[in-house]
N, C-alpha and C positions, 0 to 999 in steps of 0.2 A: 455496449462498450467493446465487446469482443470484435465486432465488425469494424469499429473505428480504429482499433490498434493492431489488427491482423497484419497490416503491411510492415509492422515493426517486429513481427514474430514474437509477440508477447501475449501473455494471458492477463485477464483482469487482476488476479492475485499478484502477479509479478508487477503489474503497473502500481498496485497499491503499495507494495514495498518501496518501489522507486519514489512514490509520492511522499512517503514518510521520510525517506532519505533526502529529498529535495528540501524538506522543512528542517531537518536536523541530520546532517551528514555525520557518520561515525557512530551510529548506534550499534549496540550489541545485538546478537541474535535473540537473546532473551527480551530485550527492549522491543525489538520489532515484533516478536511473538505477542507480547502484551498489547502493544498498540493496535496490531491487526486482529487481535483476538483469534489467533491461529496457533495450533499447537507447535511446539518447538521443532518436532521432526519435520512437519510440513514446511515450516519456514526455512529449515535447513536445505530442503530440496529446492525451494524457490531461489534461495541465495546461490546454490550450486549452479542452477541454470543461468541466472543473471551473471554470475562470474564467468561461466563458460562462453557466453556471448559478448563478454567484454564490457558490461555495464557497471559492475561493482567489483571490488577486491576486498579480500579479508586481510586485516592487519592485526598483528599481535596486540592485545590489550596491554597498555603500559603498567597497570597495577595487578593484573590477573593473568598468570601464564596459561591458564586453562581456557581463557576466553579470547575472542577476536572481535574487533570492531569492523563494521561493514562500511566501506567508503565507496562513494561514486567515483567512477573513472571519468576522464574528460568526456568520453562519448556518452556516459550516463548523464552527466551534467548538461550536455548539449541537447539531449532529447527532452528536457523539461518543457521547453516552449512548444514544440510540436505535439507532445503527448498531452499537455495541458489543454491545447486546442481541441484535441480529440475528446477529452473529458467534458469540455464545455459544450461541444456539439451533442454529445450523448445526453447531458443534462437538459439541454434545450428540447431534444426529442422526447425525453422522459416526462418533462413538465409542460409539454405543448397543451394548450387549452386551459392552463391554470394561470390565474393572475398572481401578481407579486405577493399579495397577502397569503394566498393559498400555498404558494411555494415556500414562503417563510414558515408557515404552519406545518407543512410536510417535513421540512428540514428539522424543525423543532421536535416533532414526534419521532422522527428517525433517530435523532440524537438520544432521546429518552429510551427508545428500544435498544439502542447500542449500549447505553450505560446499564440498563437492566440485565443485558446478556453478560456483562462483565462481572456482575455482582452475584447473580443467582445461578445455581446449578439446576439443570433440568432434572426433575425427580424421575427415578427409574420406576417402572411399573412392575 
C-alpha cells in the first residue's frame, strides 16, 4: 500500500483515516480513533499532517466546545477515486493466487481478528 500511495505523499494510516471520512465525513477525533483502533494521540498527529497538506480541516463541534469534527476539504474529497484505485490494486496484489471463496474467507477472518482486538486487552506479562 505504501508503494501505491507514495506519489500522494501519504502513509497507510493517513489513508485509513481518509477512507473513514469518505464513508462518513465530519467524525470527531475520538470516533476516528475508535474506528481505526488507534490511540487518540496518534490520531491527532495523523489529522495534523492531513490538515497541513490540505486534505482535512477541523471545525468546532456544535454541541461540545472541547471537540472538533474532522471534515474533508475539496481536495480530500477529490482524492477518493485515485486513492481507492490504489487500494484496489494493493488488494489484488495481496490476494493474487486466491480464488473468490478464499478471498471472502480471508476477509471474514480478518474482520474477526479486528473485532477481537477491539474487545480484548493484551495481557501484560
